[in-house]
C-alpha positions as CSV (number, residue, x, y, z in Angstrom):
1,X,16.7,68.6,113.2
2,X,19.9,66.6,113.3
3,X,22.3,67.0,110.4
4,X,25.0,64.5,109.2
5,X,28.0,64.9,107.0
6,X,30.1,62.0,105.8
7,X,33.7,62.0,104.5
8,X,34.6,58.9,102.4
9,X,38.1,57.6,101.8
10,X,39.2,54.9,99.4
11,X,37.4,53.2,96.5
12,X,34.1,53.6,94.7
13,X,32.7,50.6,96.6
14,X,33.3,52.5,99.9
15,X,31.5,55.4,98.3
16,X,28.4,53.2,97.8
17,X,28.7,52.2,101.5
18,X,28.7,55.8,102.5
19,X,25.6,56.4,100.4
20,X,23.8,53.4,102.1
21,X,24.8,54.7,105.5
22,X,23.5,58.2,104.7
23,X,20.3,56.6,103.5
24,X,19.8,55.0,106.9
25,X,20.3,58.4,108.5
26,X,17.8,60.0,106.2
27,X,15.2,57.4,107.0
28,X,15.6,58.3,110.7
29,X,14.8,61.9,109.9
30,X,18.4,63.2,109.8
31,X,19.2,65.8,107.2
32,X,22.2,65.1,104.9
33,X,24.5,68.1,104.3
34,X,27.5,68.7,102.1
35,X,29.1,71.3,104.3
36,X,30.7,69.9,107.4
37,X,30.2,73.2,109.2
38,X,26.4,72.6,109.0
39,X,26.5,69.2,110.6
40,X,26.2,68.1,114.2
41,X,27.1,64.5,113.3
42,X,30.3,63.7,111.4
43,X,31.1,60.3,109.9
44,X,34.4,59.1,108.5
45,X,34.2,56.1,106.3
46,X,37.8,54.8,106.2
47,X,40.0,52.8,103.9
48,X,42.5,50.2,105.2
49,X,43.6,48.5,102.0
50,X,47.3,49.3,102.2
51,X,49.7,51.3,104.5
52,X,49.2,54.6,102.6
53,X,45.4,54.3,102.9
54,X,45.6,53.6,106.6
55,X,47.9,56.6,107.1
56,X,45.4,58.7,105.2
57,X,42.6,57.5,107.3
58,X,44.5,58.2,110.5
59,X,45.5,61.7,109.4
60,X,42.0,62.6,108.4
61,X,40.6,61.3,111.7
62,X,43.1,63.3,113.7
63,X,42.1,66.4,111.8
64,X,38.4,65.7,112.4
65,X,39.0,65.1,116.1
66,X,40.8,68.5,116.4
67,X,37.9,70.3,114.6
68,X,34.9,68.4,116.0
69,X,34.0,70.8,118.9
70,X,30.5,69.8,120.1
71,X,29.8,67.4,117.3
72,X,29.3,63.6,117.5
73,X,32.1,61.8,115.5
74,X,31.7,58.3,114.1
75,X,34.3,56.1,112.4
76,X,33.5,53.1,110.2
77,X,34.8,51.2,107.3
78,X,37.8,49.0,106.4
79,X,40.4,50.6,108.8
80,X,38.1,50.4,111.8
81,X,37.0,46.9,110.9
82,X,40.5,45.7,111.7
83,X,41.7,48.4,114.1
84,X,38.6,49.5,116.0
85,X,40.0,48.9,119.4
86,X,43.2,50.9,118.7
87,X,41.1,53.7,117.3
88,X,39.0,53.8,120.4
89,X,42.0,53.9,122.6
90,X,44.1,56.4,120.6
91,X,41.3,58.8,119.7
92,X,39.2,59.4,122.8
93,X,37.2,62.1,120.9
94,X,35.6,59.5,118.7
95,X,32.1,58.7,119.9
96,X,31.2,55.7,117.7
97,X,33.5,53.1,116.2
98,X,32.2,50.5,113.7
99,X,33.5,48.1,111.1
100,X,32.2,47.4,107.6
101,X,28.5,47.1,106.8
102,X,27.2,48.3,110.2
103,X,25.1,51.0,108.7
104,X,21.9,50.7,110.7
105,X,23.9,50.2,113.9
106,X,26.1,53.2,113.3
107,X,22.9,55.4,112.9
108,X,21.4,53.9,116.0
109,X,24.5,54.6,118.1
110,X,24.8,58.2,116.7
111,X,21.2,58.9,117.7
112,X,21.6,57.5,121.2
113,X,19.6,54.3,120.5
114,X,20.6,50.9,121.8
115,X,22.6,48.8,119.4
116,X,22.1,45.0,119.4
117,X,24.8,43.4,121.5
118,X,25.5,40.8,118.9
119,X,27.4,43.4,116.8
120,X,29.6,44.7,119.6
121,X,33.1,43.5,120.3
122,X,32.6,41.3,123.3
123,X,35.0,43.1,125.6
124,X,33.5,46.5,125.0
125,X,29.8,46.0,125.9
126,X,27.4,49.0,125.9
127,X,26.9,48.4,129.6
128,X,30.4,49.6,130.4
129,X,30.0,53.3,131.5
130,X,32.2,55.8,129.6
131,X,33.4,53.2,127.1
132,X,32.8,53.6,123.4
133,X,31.5,50.4,122.0
134,X,33.3,48.9,119.0
135,X,30.7,47.6,116.5
136,X,32.6,45.0,114.5
137,X,31.4,41.6,113.3
138,X,33.0,38.9,111.2
139,X,33.3,40.2,107.6
140,X,31.0,37.5,106.3
141,X,28.3,38.4,108.9
142,X,28.3,42.2,108.4
143,X,24.7,43.1,107.7
144,X,25.1,45.9,105.1
145,X,21.6,46.7,103.8
146,X,20.2,50.0,102.5
147,X,21.8,49.8,99.0
148,X,18.6,49.8,97.1
149,X,17.4,53.2,98.1
150,X,20.1,55.7,98.9
151,X,21.2,59.3,98.3
152,X,23.9,59.6,95.8
153,X,27.3,61.3,96.4
154,X,28.0,61.4,92.6
155,X,26.4,63.8,90.1
156,X,22.7,63.0,89.8
157,X,23.0,61.4,86.4
158,X,25.7,58.7,87.2
159,X,25.9,56.1,90.0
160,X,28.1,53.3,91.2
161,X,26.2,50.0,91.7
162,X,27.8,47.5,94.0
163,X,26.7,44.0,92.9
164,X,28.5,42.0,95.5
165,X,30.7,42.1,98.6
166,X,33.9,40.3,99.4
167,X,36.2,38.2,97.3
168,X,37.1,34.5,96.9
169,X,40.4,35.0,95.0
170,X,42.9,35.3,97.9
171,X,45.7,36.9,95.9
172,X,48.8,36.7,98.0
173,X,49.2,40.5,98.3
174,X,45.6,41.4,99.1
175,X,43.8,41.8,102.5
176,X,40.3,42.2,101.0
177,X,39.1,38.7,101.9
178,X,40.3,39.3,105.5
179,X,38.5,42.7,105.7
180,X,35.4,42.1,103.6
181,X,35.0,38.3,103.7
182,X,34.1,35.8,101.0
183,X,32.1,36.8,98.0
184,X,28.4,37.4,98.5
185,X,26.5,38.3,95.3
186,X,23.3,40.4,95.5
187,X,20.3,39.0,93.7
188,X,19.6,40.2,90.2
189,X,16.1,41.2,91.1
190,X,17.3,43.4,93.9
191,X,19.9,45.2,91.8
192,X,17.4,45.7,89.0
193,X,15.0,47.3,91.5
194,X,17.8,49.5,92.7
195,X,18.8,50.7,89.2
196,X,15.1,51.2,88.2
197,X,14.6,53.5,91.1
198,X,17.8,55.4,90.4
199,X,16.8,55.9,86.8
200,X,13.5,57.3,87.9
201,X,15.5,59.8,89.9
202,X,17.5,60.9,86.9
203,X,20.5,58.5,86.7
204,X,21.4,57.6,83.2
205,X,24.7,55.8,83.6
206,X,25.6,53.1,86.1
207,X,29.2,51.9,86.8
208,X,29.1,48.3,88.0
209,X,31.5,47.6,90.8
210,X,32.5,44.8,93.2
211,X,35.8,43.2,94.3
212,X,35.5,40.8,91.4
213,X,32.7,41.5,89.0
214,X,33.6,38.5,86.8
215,X,32.8,36.1,89.6
216,X,29.3,37.6,90.1
217,X,26.7,34.9,91.0
218,X,29.2,32.0,91.3
219,X,27.7,31.1,94.7
220,X,24.1,31.9,93.8
221,X,23.6,30.3,90.3
222,X,22.9,33.7,88.7
223,X,25.3,35.1,86.1
224,X,26.8,38.5,85.2
225,X,25.2,38.1,81.7
226,X,21.8,37.6,83.3
227,X,22.3,40.7,85.5
228,X,23.5,43.0,82.7
229,X,20.8,41.7,80.3
230,X,18.2,42.6,82.9
231,X,19.7,46.0,83.5
232,X,19.7,46.6,79.7
233,X,16.0,46.4,79.9
234,X,15.6,49.3,82.3
235,X,13.9,52.1,80.3
236,X,15.8,55.4,80.0
237,X,19.1,53.9,81.3
238,X,21.8,55.0,78.8
239,X,25.1,53.4,79.7
240,X,26.2,50.4,81.7
241,X,29.9,50.5,82.4
242,X,31.6,47.3,83.7
243,X,34.5,47.6,86.1
244,X,36.7,45.1,88.1
245,X,36.6,42.2,85.6
246,X,39.3,39.5,85.9
247,X,40.5,38.4,82.5
248,X,41.7,35.0,83.9
249,X,38.1,34.1,85.0
250,X,36.2,35.0,81.8
251,X,36.4,34.1,78.2
252,X,36.5,36.4,75.2
253,X,33.1,35.1,74.0
254,X,31.6,35.9,77.4
255,X,32.8,39.5,77.3
256,X,31.7,39.9,73.7
257,X,28.2,38.8,74.7
258,X,28.2,41.5,77.3
259,X,29.4,44.1,74.9
260,X,26.7,43.1,72.4
261,X,24.0,44.2,74.8
262,X,22.6,47.5,73.7
263,X,23.4,49.7,76.7
264,X,26.8,48.3,77.6
265,X,29.5,51.0,76.9
266,X,32.4,49.7,74.8
267,X,34.7,50.0,77.7
268,X,36.1,47.2,79.9
269,X,38.1,47.5,83.1
270,X,40.3,44.4,83.4
271,X,43.0,44.7,86.1
272,X,46.0,42.5,85.2
273,X,48.4,43.5,88.1
274,X,51.4,42.2,86.1
275,X,52.4,40.4,82.9
276,X,55.3,38.3,84.3
277,X,54.1,34.6,84.5
278,X,56.4,34.0,87.4
279,X,55.0,36.9,89.4
280,X,51.4,36.2,88.5
281,X,51.9,32.7,89.8
282,X,53.4,34.0,93.0
283,X,50.5,36.5,93.3
284,X,48.0,33.6,92.8
285,X,46.4,35.7,90.1
286,X,44.3,34.0,87.4
287,X,46.5,33.6,84.4
288,X,47.1,31.4,81.4
289,X,45.7,32.1,77.9
290,X,42.9,34.2,79.3
291,X,45.5,36.7,80.5
292,X,47.6,36.8,77.4
293,X,48.1,39.7,75.0
294,X,46.2,37.6,72.5
295,X,43.1,37.6,74.8
296,X,42.9,41.4,74.7
297,X,43.7,41.5,71.0
298,X,40.8,39.2,70.3
299,X,38.5,41.4,72.4
300,X,39.4,44.3,70.0
301,X,39.1,42.2,66.8
302,X,36.4,44.1,64.8
303,X,35.9,46.5,67.7
304,X,38.5,49.2,67.4
305,X,36.3,51.5,69.4
306,X,36.6,49.3,72.5
307,X,38.3,51.1,75.4
308,X,40.5,48.9,77.6
309,X,41.5,50.0,81.1
310,X,43.8,48.1,83.5
311,X,45.9,48.5,86.7
312,X,49.3,47.1,87.4
313,X,51.1,46.4,90.7
314,X,54.8,47.3,90.8
315,X,57.4,46.1,93.4
316,X,55.9,42.7,94.3
317,X,58.5,40.7,96.2
318,X,61.1,39.2,93.8
319,X,60.2,41.5,91.0
320,X,63.3,42.0,88.7
321,X,64.1,44.2,85.8
322,X,63.2,41.3,83.4
323,X,59.7,41.2,84.9
324,X,59.3,44.9,84.3
325,X,60.5,44.5,80.8
326,X,57.9,41.8,80.2
327,X,55.2,44.1,81.6
328,X,56.4,46.9,79.3
329,X,56.3,44.6,76.3
330,X,52.8,43.4,77.2
331,X,51.5,47.0,77.5
332,X,53.1,47.9,74.2
333,X,51.4,44.9,72.5
334,X,48.0,45.3,74.0
335,X,47.8,49.1,73.9
336,X,45.5,49.8,76.8
337,X,43.8,53.2,76.7
338,X,44.1,53.7,80.5
339,X,46.6,52.2,82.9
340,X,46.7,52.9,86.7
341,X,49.7,51.9,88.7
342,X,50.1,51.1,92.4
343,X,52.9,50.0,94.7
344,X,53.2,46.7,96.6
345,X,52.5,47.1,100.3
346,X,53.4,44.3,102.7
347,X,50.1,43.7,104.4
348,X,50.0,41.7,107.7
349,X,48.3,38.4,107.3
350,X,49.1,38.0,103.6
351,X,51.6,35.5,102.2
352,X,53.4,38.2,100.2
353,X,54.3,40.1,103.3
354,X,56.4,37.2,104.5
355,X,58.1,36.7,101.1
356,X,61.8,37.4,100.8
357,X,63.3,39.8,98.2
358,X,61.2,42.8,99.1
359,X,61.9,45.5,96.5
360,X,63.3,48.9,97.8
361,X,60.9,51.8,97.5
362,X,63.2,53.9,95.3
363,X,63.5,51.0,92.9
364,X,59.7,50.8,92.7
365,X,59.4,54.5,91.9
366,X,61.9,54.2,89.1
367,X,60.0,51.2,87.6
368,X,56.7,53.1,88.0
369,X,58.2,56.1,86.1
370,X,59.3,53.8,83.3
371,X,55.8,52.2,82.9
372,X,54.0,55.5,83.2
373,X,56.2,57.1,80.5
374,X,55.6,54.2,78.2
375,X,51.9,54.1,78.8
376,X,51.7,57.9,78.3
377,X,52.9,57.4,74.7
378,X,50.5,54.6,74.1
379,X,47.5,56.5,75.5
380,X,48.4,59.6,73.4
381,X,48.6,57.5,70.3
382,X,45.2,56.0,71.0
383,X,43.7,59.5,71.7
384,X,45.2,60.9,68.6
385,X,43.3,58.4,66.6
386,X,40.1,60.1,67.8
387,X,41.0,63.6,66.6
388,X,38.4,65.0,64.4
389,X,35.7,62.5,65.4
390,X,32.4,63.4,66.8
391,X,31.2,61.7,70.0
392,X,28.4,62.1,72.5
393,X,29.5,63.6,75.7
394,X,27.6,63.6,79.0
395,X,28.3,66.8,81.1
396,X,29.4,66.0,84.7
397,X,30.2,69.6,85.8
398,X,30.1,73.2,84.7
399,X,32.9,75.5,85.8
400,X,32.8,79.2,85.7
401,X,35.8,81.4,84.9
402,X,36.0,82.3,88.6
403,X,36.2,78.7,89.6
404,X,39.0,77.6,87.2
405,X,41.8,77.8,89.8
406,X,39.9,76.3,92.6
407,X,38.6,73.4,90.5
408,X,41.9,72.5,89.0
409,X,40.5,73.0,85.5
410,X,43.2,75.7,84.9
411,X,45.8,73.0,84.9
412,X,43.8,70.9,82.5
413,X,43.6,73.9,80.2
414,X,47.3,74.4,80.3
415,X,48.0,70.7,79.5
416,X,45.6,70.8,76.6
417,X,47.3,73.9,75.2
418,X,50.4,71.8,74.8
419,X,48.5,68.8,73.4
420,X,48.1,67.5,69.9
421,X,45.7,69.7,67.8
422,X,43.6,69.1,64.7
423,X,44.9,72.4,63.2
424,X,45.7,76.1,63.7
425,X,42.0,77.1,63.4
426,X,41.0,74.9,66.3
427,X,43.9,76.1,68.4
428,X,43.1,79.8,67.7
429,X,39.5,79.2,68.7
430,X,40.7,77.6,71.9
431,X,42.9,80.6,72.8
432,X,40.0,82.9,72.3
433,X,37.7,80.8,74.5
434,X,40.1,80.5,77.5
435,X,40.9,84.2,77.4
436,X,37.2,85.1,77.7
437,X,34.9,84.9,80.7
438,X,33.1,81.7,79.5
439,X,31.9,78.8,81.5
440,X,33.5,75.5,80.6
441,X,31.8,72.1,80.8
442,X,33.6,69.0,82.0
443,X,32.2,65.8,80.5
444,X,32.9,62.3,79.3
445,X,32.4,60.4,76.2
446,X,32.2,56.6,76.6
447,X,36.0,56.5,76.5
448,X,36.2,57.7,80.1
449,X,34.8,56.2,83.4
450,X,33.5,58.6,86.0
451,X,36.1,59.4,88.6
452,X,38.5,57.0,86.9
453,X,39.9,58.5,83.8
454,X,40.3,61.8,82.0
455,X,37.6,64.2,80.7
456,X,36.3,66.1,77.7
457,X,36.5,69.9,78.3
458,X,34.5,72.1,76.0
459,X,33.0,75.6,75.9
460,X,29.3,75.2,76.5
461,X,27.4,78.2,77.9
462,X,24.1,77.2,79.5
463,X,25.1,73.5,79.9
464,X,24.0,71.6,83.0
465,X,25.2,68.4,84.6
466,X,23.5,65.4,82.9
467,X,23.1,67.1,79.5
468,X,24.2,65.0,76.6
469,X,25.8,66.9,73.7
470,X,27.8,66.1,70.6
471,X,31.4,67.2,70.5
472,X,34.2,67.1,67.9
473,X,37.5,66.1,69.5
474,X,40.0,68.8,68.3
475,X,42.8,68.4,70.8
476,X,44.1,65.6,73.0
477,X,46.7,64.8,75.6
478,X,47.3,61.2,76.9
479,X,44.5,61.7,79.3
480,X,42.0,64.5,78.2
481,X,40.2,66.0,75.3
482,X,39.3,69.5,74.2
483,X,36.0,69.4,72.2
484,X,34.0,71.8,70.1
485,X,30.2,71.5,70.1
486,X,29.2,69.7,67.0
């Protein structure tokens, strides 16, 4: 039996693509394995969003080429969507090169079956002896498919659900519309069928993702509220977590209606990118009143339990100290729970790459440090407000004493030891637990998105992934929690 292993780089949406690709392999009788040594087919699903991502993709591919031996090696995803020909020329050990969404065609090529010529770059036809075909189509024409029934690369109780592809926003720094094409929303009925099947297989939490979740259905006539309402009706589904919402494209009332649905977690991911009106205009980001601090404060009115997550972009061309100060003031006023930062990357084909006043890298790092330090204080304050409270926690992973170093949990334990504690009793109990050979459970309350934020760590012998327990929060850092079973 053929065996396939897939390495995924980049975002959670790319992870869903890898799951769909592996589903196509499974339907052709190929066994999916988690250990690359056990596979005779290797697939690298790449990221090409920014320079750092492309460098990571190239480095990983080089390592795989050096280690492949007798195996067949396929490359797909965002990086190869735009640079497929260069990959074929520079990495002769690669056997299959494809762009985004070519799942069925990648499988056919890996299994030695003919791939429809319509999806091949015209100057690399299958008929050319000894030449690796490059399977790339226009982003809007990429077939995708296979999302409804797919093996999960997440723990069995949680899944990412991609509700659309592409983006219509055309922010001046972003290549996504060039790589993934315009927005195409999936039908509500198809997504409900997908989630219903996942829940039957043990999934209890879905994290809704797309390039712009707020814009869902704009081109089809369906709405995000209709979709989430339908998903709330799926029996045994516990949490629906909404990610990649654009505040400039949705009203407070619309978001409150979503939060009122019984299974929607009180957690919203709303990337702002910046708070300087001048820079937001240059970025062509949705702005105005819907992106003001008041917008986020209104979301929290009467909902102090609401967790807000965002991301900010530092170093956009022309960014000055005054702009960073505006961002810092905005963060201090809104008090987000989680903030991710990333650096501007001048991407070919985007207007921002041609703008003057590019910001030096060392200046960007200094500004990032300022924002990170400020947000750390804000996040800690928000976390300290939860000390002593009892929350439901879903267990994602159980780590034995022998696995602490390898898993990185030892660093988490050290950070929590220096955190803010309820009292001396709780700290003494913690010292006793970590000194003993006891398994520790890593989990999340609703405050934390899977593979996005921090975690709740607690001593829970006999726990298993997917278990839901009650825990009292007795210590916190800006990012994580130590809990006691309640």
